[in-house]
TIZA-770814 format. One record per residue (C-alpha): z, y, x; residue number from 1. Coordinates in nm, 3 decimals. Each point is the difference from the previous one (the first is absolute). Example, Ala and Ser with C-alpha at 12.3 -4.5 7.8 and 13.67 -1.06 7.14 Angstrom:
+---------+---------+---------+-----+
!       Z !       Y !       X !   k !
+---------+---------+---------+-----+
!   0.780 !  -0.450 !   1.230 !   1 !
!  -0.066 !   0.344 !   0.137 !   2 !
+---------+---------+---------+-----+
This chain:
+---------+---------+---------+-----+
!       Z !       Y !       X !   k !
+---------+---------+---------+-----+
!  -2.068 !   1.938 !  -0.787 !   1 !
!   0.326 !  -0.157 !  -0.119 !   2 !
!   0.224 !   0.233 !  -0.200 !   3 !
!   0.358 !   0.050 !   0.109 !   4 !
!   0.142 !   0.067 !  -0.346 !   5 !
!  -0.136 !  -0.035 !  -0.349 !   6 !
!  -0.096 !   0.346 !  -0.118 !   7 !
!   0.141 !  -0.016 !  -0.351 !   8 !
!   0.227 !  -0.228 !  -0.198 !   9 !
!  -0.134 !  -0.159 !  -0.317 !  10 !
!   0.138 !   0.096 !  -0.341 !  11 !
!   0.027 !  -0.373 !  -0.070 !  12 !
!   0.245 !  -0.062 !   0.285 !  13 !
!   0.328 !  -0.140 !  -0.122 !  14 !
!   0.289 !  -0.217 !   0.115 !  15 !
!   0.161 !  -0.279 !  -0.199 !  16 !
!   0.349 !   0.059 !  -0.137 !  17 !
!   0.102 !  -0.326 !   0.165 !  18 !
!   0.256 !   0.033 !   0.281 !  19 !
!  -0.260 !  -0.089 !   0.263 !  20 !
!  -0.237 !   0.260 !  -0.146 !  21 !
!   0.269 !   0.266 !   0.040 !  22 !
!   0.059 !  -0.113 !   0.360 !  23 !
!  -0.372 !   0.039 !   0.073 !  24 !
!  -0.002 !   0.344 !  -0.159 !  25 !
!   0.286 !   0.116 !   0.224 !  26 !
!  -0.167 !  -0.162 !   0.301 !  27 !
!  -0.324 !   0.184 !  -0.084 !  28 !
!   0.184 !   0.332 !  -0.015 !  29 !
!   0.162 !  -0.081 !   0.335 !  30 !
!  -0.336 !  -0.069 !   0.165 !  31 !
!  -0.134 !   0.331 !  -0.136 !  32 !
!   0.266 !   0.180 !   0.203 !  33 !
!  -0.162 !  -0.115 !   0.327 !  34 !
!  -0.370 !   0.096 !   0.007 !  35 !
!   0.016 !  -0.006 !   0.382 !  36 !
!   0.027 !  -0.380 !  -0.020 !  37 !
!  -0.356 !  -0.011 !  -0.133 !  38 !
!  -0.128 !   0.190 !   0.303 !  39 !
!   0.152 !  -0.265 !   0.226 !  40 !
!  -0.166 !  -0.284 !  -0.189 !  41 !
!  -0.331 !   0.186 !  -0.019 !  42 !
!  -0.015 !  -0.028 !   0.379 !  43 !
!  -0.046 !  -0.376 !  -0.031 !  44 !
!  -0.315 !   0.053 !  -0.208 !  45 !
!  -0.172 !   0.271 !   0.203 !  46 !
!  -0.190 !  -0.228 !   0.236 !  47 !
!  -0.143 !  -0.225 !  -0.269 !  48 !
!  -0.013 !   0.222 !  -0.303 !  49 !
!  -0.191 !  -0.064 !  -0.319 !  50 !
!  -0.369 !   0.090 !   0.020 !  51 !
!  -0.113 !   0.329 !  -0.150 !  52 !
!  -0.214 !  -0.191 !  -0.251 !  53 !
!   0.107 !  -0.265 !  -0.249 !  54 !
!   0.350 !  -0.054 !  -0.138 !  55 !
!   0.275 !   0.230 !   0.126 !  56 !
!   0.260 !  -0.276 !   0.027 !  57 !
!   0.373 !   0.033 !  -0.051 !  58 !
!   0.165 !   0.322 !   0.107 !  59 !
!   0.255 !  -0.013 !   0.282 !  60 !
!   0.269 !   0.074 !  -0.257 !  61 !
!  -0.103 !  -0.300 !  -0.211 !  62 !
!  -0.008 !  -0.226 !   0.308 !  63 !
!   0.357 !   0.093 !   0.093 !  64 !
!   0.121 !  -0.051 !  -0.356 !  65 !
!  -0.178 !  -0.336 !  -0.028 !  66 !
!   0.159 !  -0.109 !   0.328 !  67 !
!   0.349 !   0.093 !  -0.124 !  68 !
!  -0.067 !  -0.157 !  -0.340 !  69 !
!  -0.111 !  -0.325 !   0.161 !  70 !
!   0.317 !  -0.021 !   0.208 !  71 !
!   0.246 !   0.078 !  -0.277 !  72 !
!  -0.167 !  -0.238 !  -0.248 !  73 !
!  -0.098 !  -0.270 !   0.253 !  74 !
!  -0.328 !  -0.056 !  -0.180 !  75 !
!  -0.302 !  -0.158 !   0.164 !  76 !
!  -0.307 !   0.220 !   0.042 !  77 !
!  -0.166 !  -0.186 !  -0.286 !  78 !
!   0.290 !   0.054 !  -0.241 !  79 !
!   0.046 !   0.358 !   0.114 !  80 !
!  -0.367 !   0.062 !  -0.079 !  81 !
!   0.053 !  -0.139 !  -0.350 !  82 !
!   0.312 !   0.209 !  -0.069 !  83 !
!  -0.168 !   0.315 !   0.129 !  84 !
!  -0.279 !  -0.054 !  -0.253 !  85 !
!   0.232 !  -0.105 !  -0.283 !  86 !
!   0.327 !   0.195 !   0.029 !  87 !
!   0.014 !   0.370 !  -0.086 !  88 !
!   0.325 !   0.032 !   0.198 !  89 !
!  -0.150 !  -0.151 !   0.315 !  90 !
!  -0.316 !   0.208 !  -0.032 !  91 !
!   0.203 !   0.316 !  -0.048 !  92 !
!   0.216 !  -0.075 !   0.303 !  93 !
!  -0.303 !  -0.082 !   0.217 !  94 !
!  -0.175 !   0.322 !  -0.113 !  95 !
!  -0.322 !  -0.178 !  -0.090 !  96 !
!  -0.278 !   0.186 !  -0.178 !  97 !
!  -0.137 !  -0.128 !  -0.331 !  98 !
!  -0.297 !  -0.166 !   0.174 !  99 !
!   0.197 !  -0.163 !   0.281 ! 100 !
!   0.101 !  -0.364 !  -0.022 ! 101 !
!   0.030 !  -0.126 !   0.360 ! 102 !
!  -0.087 !  -0.362 !   0.070 ! 103 !
!   0.204 !  -0.243 !   0.206 ! 104 !
!  -0.225 !   0.048 !   0.304 ! 105 !
!   0.004 !   0.380 !  -0.029 ! 106 !
!   0.380 !   0.006 !  -0.011 ! 107 !
!   0.029 !  -0.233 !   0.297 ! 108 !
!  -0.255 !   0.191 !   0.208 ! 109 !
!   0.162 !   0.338 !  -0.056 ! 110 !
!   0.369 !  -0.091 !   0.010 ! 111 !
!  -0.044 !  -0.199 !   0.322 ! 112 !
!  -0.147 !   0.301 !   0.179 ! 113 !
!   0.335 !   0.177 !  -0.005 ! 114 !
!   0.141 !  -0.048 !   0.352 ! 115 !
!   0.362 !  -0.088 !   0.086 ! 116 !
!   0.028 !   0.306 !   0.224 ! 117 !
!  -0.083 !   0.219 !  -0.301 ! 118 !
!   0.271 !  -0.167 !  -0.208 ! 119 !
!   0.250 !   0.060 !   0.282 ! 120 !
!  -0.083 !   0.372 !  -0.004 ! 121 !
!   0.043 !   0.011 !  -0.378 ! 122 !
!   0.335 !  -0.178 !   0.029 ! 123 !
!   0.131 !   0.253 !   0.251 ! 124 !
!  -0.128 !   0.292 !  -0.205 ! 125 !
!   0.178 !  -0.123 !  -0.314 ! 126 !
!   0.326 !  -0.087 !   0.176 ! 127 !
!   0.006 !   0.340 !   0.171 ! 128 !
!  -0.049 !   0.183 !  -0.329 ! 129 !
!   0.256 !  -0.211 !  -0.187 ! 130 !
!   0.251 !   0.073 !   0.275 ! 131 !
!  -0.055 !   0.374 !  -0.046 ! 132 !
!   0.039 !  -0.037 !  -0.376 ! 133 !
!   0.318 !  -0.202 !   0.043 ! 134 !
!  -0.139 !  -0.303 !  -0.184 ! 135 !
!   0.098 !  -0.227 !   0.286 ! 136 !
!   0.235 !   0.018 !   0.295 ! 137 !
!  -0.002 !  -0.137 !   0.353 ! 138 !
!   0.374 !   0.048 !   0.050 ! 139 !
!   0.055 !  -0.375 !  -0.036 ! 140 !
!  -0.263 !  -0.259 !   0.092 ! 141 !
!  -0.011 !  -0.379 !  -0.025 ! 142 !
!  -0.243 !  -0.202 !   0.211 ! 143 !
!  -0.135 !  -0.350 !  -0.039 ! 144 !
!  -0.305 !  -0.209 !   0.085 ! 145 !
!  -0.201 !  -0.253 !  -0.196 ! 146 !
!  -0.326 !  -0.193 !   0.026 ! 147 !
!  -0.316 !   0.065 !  -0.198 ! 148 !
!  -0.225 !  -0.306 !  -0.014 ! 149 !
!  -0.368 !   0.008 !   0.083 ! 150 !
!  -0.235 !  -0.141 !  -0.260 ! 151 !
!  -0.057 !  -0.333 !   0.174 ! 152 !
!   0.073 !  -0.367 !  -0.064 ! 153 !
!   0.262 !  -0.175 !   0.217 ! 154 !
!  -0.185 !  -0.060 !   0.329 ! 155 !
!  -0.077 !  -0.328 !   0.175 ! 156 !
!  -0.195 !  -0.067 !   0.319 ! 157 !
!  -0.246 !  -0.227 !  -0.180 ! 158 !
!  -0.055 !   0.257 !  -0.273 ! 159 !
!  -0.064 !   0.278 !   0.251 ! 160 !
!  -0.249 !  -0.214 !   0.194 ! 161 !
!  -0.183 !  -0.091 !  -0.321 ! 162 !
!  -0.005 !   0.367 !  -0.107 ! 163 !
!  -0.156 !   0.103 !   0.331 ! 164 !
!  -0.267 !  -0.270 !  -0.015 ! 165 !
!  -0.081 !   0.083 !  -0.362 ! 166 !
!  -0.034 !   0.376 !   0.057 ! 167 !
!  -0.213 !  -0.031 !   0.316 ! 168 !
!  -0.225 !  -0.261 !  -0.162 ! 169 !
!  -0.048 !   0.222 !  -0.306 ! 170 !
!  -0.093 !   0.293 !   0.221 ! 171 !
!  -0.261 !  -0.208 !   0.182 ! 172 !
!  -0.136 !  -0.131 !  -0.332 ! 173 !
!  -0.043 !   0.361 !  -0.121 ! 174 !
!  -0.148 !   0.132 !   0.324 ! 175 !
!  -0.354 !   0.020 !  -0.144 ! 176 !
!   0.119 !   0.234 !  -0.276 ! 177 !
!   0.215 !   0.219 !   0.226 ! 178 !
!  -0.208 !   0.012 !   0.318 ! 179 !
!  -0.349 !  -0.129 !  -0.081 ! 180 !
!   0.047 !  -0.281 !   0.252 ! 181 !
!   0.045 !  -0.356 !  -0.125 ! 182 !
!   0.261 !  -0.205 !   0.186 ! 183 !
!  -0.028 !  -0.377 !   0.013 ! 184 !
!   0.333 !  -0.172 !   0.050 ! 185 !
!   0.189 !  -0.323 !  -0.071 ! 186 !
!   0.229 !   0.084 !  -0.292 ! 187 !
!   0.360 !  -0.105 !   0.072 ! 188 !
!   0.148 !   0.116 !  -0.331 ! 189 !
!   0.000 !  -0.331 !  -0.188 ! 190 !
!   0.150 !  -0.195 !   0.288 ! 191 !
!   0.262 !   0.263 !   0.083 ! 192 !
!   0.107 !   0.024 !  -0.364 ! 193 !
!   0.047 !  -0.378 !  -0.015 ! 194 !
!   0.196 !  -0.004 !   0.326 ! 195 !
!   0.225 !   0.290 !  -0.107 ! 196 !
!   0.072 !  -0.175 !  -0.331 ! 197 !
!   0.088 !  -0.327 !   0.175 ! 198 !
!   0.222 !   0.179 !   0.253 ! 199 !
!   0.186 !   0.183 !  -0.275 ! 200 !
!   0.090 !  -0.329 !  -0.173 ! 201 !
!   0.044 !  -0.217 !   0.312 ! 202 !
!   0.316 !  -0.102 !   0.184 ! 203 !
!   0.057 !   0.118 !   0.356 ! 204 !
!  -0.169 !  -0.287 !   0.192 ! 205 !
!  -0.312 !   0.037 !  -0.216 ! 206 !
!   0.006 !   0.380 !   0.041 ! 207 !
!   0.004 !  -0.037 !   0.379 ! 208 !
!  -0.311 !  -0.218 !  -0.020 ! 209 !
!  -0.192 !   0.227 !  -0.237 ! 210 !
!   0.074 !   0.339 !   0.157 ! 211 !
!  -0.221 !  -0.052 !   0.309 ! 212 !
!  -0.293 !  -0.079 !  -0.232 ! 213 !
!   0.056 !   0.321 !  -0.197 ! 214 !
!   0.027 !   0.199 !   0.323 ! 215 !
!  -0.332 !  -0.147 !   0.115 ! 216 !
!  -0.160 !   0.122 !  -0.324 ! 217 !
!   0.139 !   0.346 !   0.069 ! 218 !
!  -0.138 !   0.001 !   0.355 ! 219 !
!  -0.343 !  -0.104 !  -0.130 ! 220 !
!   0.009 !   0.293 !  -0.243 ! 221 !
!   0.097 !   0.236 !   0.284 ! 222 !
!  -0.286 !  -0.123 !   0.220 ! 223 !
!  -0.249 !   0.033 !  -0.283 ! 224 !
!   0.107 !   0.355 !  -0.087 ! 225 !
!  -0.024 !   0.101 !   0.366 ! 226 !
!  -0.363 !  -0.117 !   0.007 ! 227 !
!  -0.061 !   0.161 !  -0.340 ! 228 !
!   0.114 !   0.341 !   0.127 ! 229 !
!  -0.230 !  -0.027 !   0.302 ! 230 !
!  -0.295 !  -0.096 !  -0.223 ! 231 !
!   0.061 !   0.288 !  -0.241 ! 232 !
!   0.023 !   0.251 !   0.284 ! 233 !
!  -0.323 !  -0.135 !   0.147 ! 234 !
!  -0.216 !  -0.029 !  -0.312 ! 235 !
!   0.139 !   0.250 !  -0.252 ! 236 !
!  -0.236 !   0.283 !  -0.084 ! 237 !
!   0.272 !   0.244 !  -0.106 ! 238 !
!   0.302 !   0.015 !   0.230 ! 239 !
!   0.195 !   0.236 !  -0.228 ! 240 !
!  -0.042 !  -0.239 !  -0.293 ! 241 !
!   0.130 !  -0.291 !   0.210 ! 242 !
!   0.305 !   0.175 !   0.142 ! 243 !
!   0.238 !  -0.061 !  -0.298 ! 244 !
!  -0.091 !  -0.372 !   0.000 ! 245 !
!   0.053 !  -0.034 !   0.375 ! 246 !
!   0.332 !   0.188 !  -0.016 ! 247 !
!   0.125 !  -0.223 !  -0.281 ! 248 !
!  -0.099 !  -0.319 !   0.182 ! 249 !
!   0.166 !   0.118 !   0.322 ! 250 !
!   0.314 !   0.097 !  -0.196 ! 251 !
!   0.044 !  -0.345 !  -0.152 ! 252 !
!  -0.103 !  -0.175 !   0.323 ! 253 !
!   0.282 !   0.176 !   0.182 ! 254 !
!   0.250 !  -0.100 !  -0.267 ! 255 !
!  -0.118 !  -0.363 !  -0.003 ! 256 !
!   0.034 !  -0.018 !   0.378 ! 257 !
!   0.364 !   0.109 !  -0.034 ! 258 !
!   0.060 !  -0.253 !  -0.278 ! 259 !
!  -0.142 !  -0.282 !   0.215 ! 260 !
!   0.224 !   0.107 !   0.287 ! 261 !
!   0.318 !   0.010 !  -0.209 ! 262 !
!  -0.086 !  -0.332 !  -0.166 ! 263 !
!  -0.050 !  -0.175 !   0.333 ! 264 !
!   0.323 !   0.144 !   0.135 ! 265 !
!   0.202 !  -0.088 !  -0.312 ! 266 !
!  -0.152 !  -0.333 !  -0.106 ! 267 !
!  -0.154 !  -0.153 !   0.311 ! 268 !
!   0.247 !   0.121 !   0.265 ! 269 !
!   0.310 !   0.034 !  -0.223 ! 270 !
!   0.056 !   0.352 !   0.132 ! 271 !
!   0.197 !   0.266 !  -0.186 ! 272 !
!  -0.227 !   0.298 !  -0.056 ! 273 !
!   0.180 !   0.336 !  -0.037 ! 274 !
!  -0.039 !   0.159 !  -0.341 ! 275 !
!  -0.157 !   0.309 !   0.157 ! 276 !
!  -0.287 !  -0.214 !   0.136 ! 277 !
!  -0.076 !  -0.185 !  -0.325 ! 278 !
!  -0.267 !   0.074 !  -0.258 ! 279 !
!   0.095 !  -0.099 !  -0.353 ! 280 !
!  -0.311 !   0.122 !  -0.184 ! 281 !
!  -0.362 !   0.063 !   0.094 ! 282 !
!  -0.036 !   0.245 !  -0.287 ! 283 !
!   0.326 !   0.191 !   0.055 ! 284 !
!   0.043 !  -0.041 !   0.378 ! 285 !
!   0.245 !   0.290 !   0.016 ! 286 !
!   0.263 !  -0.214 !  -0.179 ! 287 !
!   0.328 !  -0.051 !   0.187 ! 288 !
!   0.231 !  -0.301 !  -0.013 ! 289 !
!   0.341 !   0.120 !  -0.115 ! 290 !
!   0.317 !  -0.211 !   0.014 ! 291 !
!   0.320 !   0.167 !  -0.124 ! 292 !
!   0.306 !  -0.202 !   0.093 ! 293 !
!  -0.018 !  -0.358 !  -0.127 ! 294 !
!  -0.216 !   0.085 !  -0.299 ! 295 !
!  -0.357 !  -0.112 !  -0.066 ! 296 !
!  -0.281 !   0.124 !   0.220 ! 297 !
!  -0.202 !   0.283 !  -0.155 ! 298 !
!  -0.350 !   0.117 !   0.086 ! 299 !
!  -0.059 !   0.371 !  -0.030 ! 300 !
!   0.162 !   0.305 !   0.152 ! 301 !
!   0.355 !   0.116 !   0.040 ! 302 !
!   0.069 !   0.341 !  -0.153 ! 303 !
!   0.295 !   0.227 !   0.075 ! 304 !
!   0.111 !   0.249 !  -0.263 ! 305 !
!   0.278 !   0.240 !  -0.095 ! 306 !
!   0.110 !   0.124 !  -0.341 ! 307 !
!   0.243 !   0.274 !  -0.102 ! 308 !
!   0.263 !   0.023 !  -0.275 ! 309 !
!  -0.252 !   0.031 !  -0.285 ! 310 !
!  -0.209 !  -0.291 !   0.124 ! 311 !
!  -0.299 !   0.195 !   0.133 ! 312 !
!  -0.172 !  -0.157 !   0.301 ! 313 !
!   0.024 !   0.266 !   0.270 ! 314 !
!  -0.118 !  -0.209 !   0.299 ! 315 !
!  -0.246 !  -0.287 !   0.009 ! 316 !
!  -0.187 !  -0.169 !   0.283 ! 317 !
!  -0.205 !  -0.318 !   0.042 ! 318 !
!   0.121 !  -0.154 !   0.325 ! 319 !
!  -0.205 !  -0.183 !   0.260 ! 320 !
!   0.122 !  -0.356 !   0.053 ! 321 !
!   0.357 !  -0.102 !  -0.073 ! 322 !
!   0.224 !   0.250 !   0.184 ! 323 !
!   0.377 !  -0.035 !  -0.022 ! 324 !
!   0.160 !   0.217 !  -0.267 ! 325 !
!   0.219 !   0.162 !   0.267 ! 326 !
!  -0.312 !   0.161 !   0.152 ! 327 !
!  -0.103 !   0.148 !  -0.335 ! 328 !
!   0.313 !   0.209 !  -0.054 ! 329 !
!  -0.062 !   0.303 !   0.219 ! 330 !
!  -0.364 !   0.057 !  -0.110 ! 331 !
!   0.125 !   0.069 !  -0.353 ! 332 !
!   0.236 !   0.272 !   0.124 ! 333 !
!  -0.268 !   0.146 !   0.227 ! 334 !
!  -0.252 !   0.013 !  -0.286 ! 335 !
!   0.254 !   0.168 !  -0.228 ! 336 !
!   0.044 !   0.272 !   0.259 ! 337 !
!  -0.367 !   0.039 !   0.095 ! 338 !
!  -0.147 !  -0.017 !  -0.352 ! 339 !
!   0.263 !   0.193 !  -0.195 ! 340 !
!   0.221 !   0.165 !   0.267 ! 341 !
!   0.310 !  -0.157 !  -0.154 ! 342 !
!   0.275 !  -0.209 !   0.155 ! 343 !
!   0.182 !  -0.228 !  -0.243 ! 344 !
!   0.378 !   0.012 !  -0.017 ! 345 !
!   0.028 !  -0.373 !  -0.067 ! 346 !
!  -0.235 !  -0.290 !   0.073 ! 347 !
!   0.088 !  -0.350 !  -0.115 ! 348 !
!  -0.182 !  -0.328 !   0.070 ! 349 !
!   0.066 !  -0.372 !   0.006 ! 350 !
!   0.129 !  -0.195 !   0.300 ! 351 !
!  -0.347 !  -0.060 !   0.144 ! 352 !
!  -0.019 !   0.365 !   0.109 ! 353 !
!   0.350 !   0.000 !   0.152 ! 354 !
!   0.046 !   0.094 !   0.363 ! 355 !
!   0.216 !   0.223 !   0.214 ! 356 !
!  -0.309 !   0.180 !   0.136 ! 357 !
!  -0.122 !   0.078 !  -0.351 ! 358 !
!   0.339 !   0.144 !  -0.095 ! 359 !
!   0.019 !   0.207 !   0.317 ! 360 !
!  -0.351 !   0.144 !  -0.034 ! 361 !
!   0.047 !   0.071 !  -0.370 ! 362 !
!   0.329 !   0.183 !   0.059 ! 363 !
!  -0.154 !   0.196 !   0.286 ! 364 !
!  -0.289 !   0.095 !  -0.229 ! 365 !
!   0.235 !   0.153 !  -0.256 ! 366 !
!   0.067 !  -0.293 !  -0.236 ! 367 !
!   0.370 !   0.012 !  -0.087 ! 368 !
!   0.029 !  -0.348 !  -0.148 ! 369 !
!  -0.220 !  -0.280 !   0.139 ! 370 !
!   0.112 !  -0.302 !  -0.202 ! 371 !
!  -0.098 !  -0.367 !  -0.006 ! 372 !
!   0.115 !  -0.222 !  -0.284 ! 373 !
!   0.125 !  -0.253 !   0.257 ! 374 !
!   0.130 !   0.186 !   0.306 ! 375 !
!  -0.053 !  -0.291 !   0.245 ! 376 !
!   0.254 !   0.118 !   0.256 ! 377 !
!  -0.020 !   0.371 !  -0.085 ! 378 !
!   0.316 !   0.171 !  -0.118 ! 379 !
!   0.010 !   0.231 !  -0.301 ! 380 !
!   0.086 !   0.279 !   0.243 ! 381 !
!  -0.321 !  -0.070 !   0.196 ! 382 !
!  -0.200 !   0.036 !  -0.322 ! 383 !
!   0.183 !   0.321 !  -0.093 ! 384 !
!   0.155 !  -0.119 !  -0.326 ! 385 !
!   0.330 !  -0.101 !  -0.153 ! 386 !
!   0.041 !  -0.323 !  -0.195 ! 387 !
!  -0.053 !   0.158 !  -0.341 ! 388 !
!  -0.320 !   0.179 !   0.110 ! 389 !
!  -0.126 !  -0.318 !   0.166 ! 390 !
!   0.037 !  -0.197 !  -0.324 ! 391 !
!  -0.174 !   0.273 !  -0.202 ! 392 !
!  -0.295 !   0.015 !   0.242 ! 393 !
!  -0.021 !  -0.378 !   0.019 ! 394 !
!  -0.030 !  -0.015 !  -0.378 ! 395 !
!  -0.256 !   0.283 !   0.008 ! 396 !
!  -0.214 !  -0.198 !   0.247 ! 397 !
!  -0.036 !  -0.284 !  -0.250 ! 398 !
!  -0.208 !   0.232 !  -0.218 ! 399 !
!  -0.298 !  -0.026 !   0.234 ! 400 !
!  -0.032 !  -0.367 !  -0.094 ! 401 !
!  -0.070 !   0.113 !  -0.357 ! 402 !
!  -0.251 !   0.258 !   0.125 ! 403 !
!  -0.187 !  -0.268 !   0.198 ! 404 !
!   0.010 !  -0.235 !  -0.298 ! 405 !
!  -0.153 !   0.266 !  -0.224 ! 406 !
!  -0.272 !   0.074 !   0.255 ! 407 !
!  -0.091 !  -0.368 !   0.016 ! 408 !
!   0.035 !  -0.099 !  -0.363 ! 409 !
!  -0.117 !   0.311 !  -0.182 ! 410 !
!  -0.240 !   0.156 !   0.254 ! 411 !
!  -0.155 !  -0.310 !   0.156 ! 412 !
!   0.132 !   0.038 !   0.352 ! 413 !
!   0.088 !  -0.368 !   0.033 ! 414 !
!  -0.362 !  -0.077 !   0.100 ! 415 !
!  -0.269 !   0.241 !   0.121 ! 416 !
!  -0.328 !  -0.102 !  -0.161 ! 417 !
!  -0.236 !   0.249 !   0.168 ! 418 !
!  -0.203 !  -0.128 !   0.295 ! 419 !
!   0.045 !   0.088 !   0.365 ! 420 !
!   0.277 !   0.178 !   0.186 ! 421 !
!  -0.106 !   0.335 !  -0.145 ! 422 !
!  -0.004 !  -0.154 !  -0.348 ! 423 !
!   0.346 !  -0.146 !   0.056 ! 424 !
!   0.133 !   0.341 !   0.100 ! 425 !
!  -0.171 !   0.177 !  -0.291 ! 426 !
!   0.137 !  -0.255 !  -0.247 ! 427 !
!   0.365 !   0.022 !   0.108 ! 428 !
!  -0.011 !   0.378 !   0.030 ! 429 !
!  -0.154 !   0.033 !  -0.346 ! 430 !
!   0.286 !  -0.215 !  -0.130 ! 431 !
!   0.258 !   0.226 !   0.170 ! 432 !
!  -0.172 !   0.317 !  -0.121 ! 433 !
!  -0.025 !  -0.127 !  -0.359 ! 434 !
!   0.364 !  -0.113 !   0.011 ! 435 !
!   0.118 !   0.346 !   0.111 ! 436 !
!  -0.218 !   0.180 !  -0.254 ! 437 !
!   0.118 !  -0.218 !  -0.286 ! 438 !
!   0.362 !   0.038 !   0.106 ! 439 !
!  -0.037 !   0.379 !   0.011 ! 440 !
!  -0.163 !   0.002 !  -0.344 ! 441 !
!   0.287 !  -0.204 !  -0.142 ! 442 !
!   0.294 !   0.164 !   0.174 ! 443 !
!  -0.128 !   0.357 !   0.010 ! 444 !
!  -0.195 !   0.047 !  -0.327 ! 445 !
!   0.056 !   0.374 !   0.007 ! 446 !
+---------+---------+---------+-----+
């Protein structure tokens, strides 16, 4: 059974006298103040715990500390594994025993089992306690949104078609290993790869000629996988063994069908396909297309967040699609009230959140000053401020840009590298949690 905490510290534990070593020492002491956090994370390991025989694995405490350490150092799993075996400071912070030296795969397997919902609960627990202790304040909030990229290459219709053909063909080629049933099929991978390459480098008239050929390859792959599924269901000796293979084939078949549809609409019929109906990755199909103003298109998810005067992130949410900023204003105020039973005196945002309805609802909810850095037709009286207060709050709002920059540059939130929608959520929430913990360790060392 996996341990929650390491029973006893080693006499060889020590932290470097380097500034970063002292930061980690304060951060370690901070984490020790919240043993209830470990109980939350332990819940993610109950269903698939370590066997009673063999190695015990990392404790829940070590997993949490490795997760935080990875985010604040931005090391790969491979480099983190090296530093955990080489650095006394890192080993002390991670609470590893003398015999423990986790490998890259062990770190990845354990850290990725921490769920985003668990990290949300930890975030709320910490913010609530820091509010009671007076280490942060919700009297004045600033709100902004940004985009976190998914870990995908810039999409193209030809690339998506080729990806779908390649994945389905590979699954059919491996059917004997995964199901016990050998599938005979005409492999389209070489031809589709050549066509996708030629389309990528061709001019528009040539693209229009080549796309129908690539689509035909995709339809052949779809037809072959449909017959393959029927054959496996008919001849497989073990239905349970075949189920994961069938589910994976059906998953990618459904995505390839959507890619063919959007390609025909866009390329063949010159139709504009709404962003909400497009697929930009077969491997991260949850990815949204985000366009902010006249800036470049980004592929990932829009996130809405709020920070207070000391820079702590008090509200964070991964949004679905690309909602207007004006619709994201009130949920922040509602969450502040429901999660912490506090109504802020002043809330300041940029012009994208501006709106008479938002001001009215905020004032009715108890917010005294609902300010936007560009009023857009709203008077200072409507926002509940005088000119001097407006200028001060407008300058205060600019601080959230620095908070977002730190999250992206120092804590890796510019691109989420963990797979799937759940992985995306876990990655960004681990960045937010590590950011808040490190900020508390720096600003509140006592």
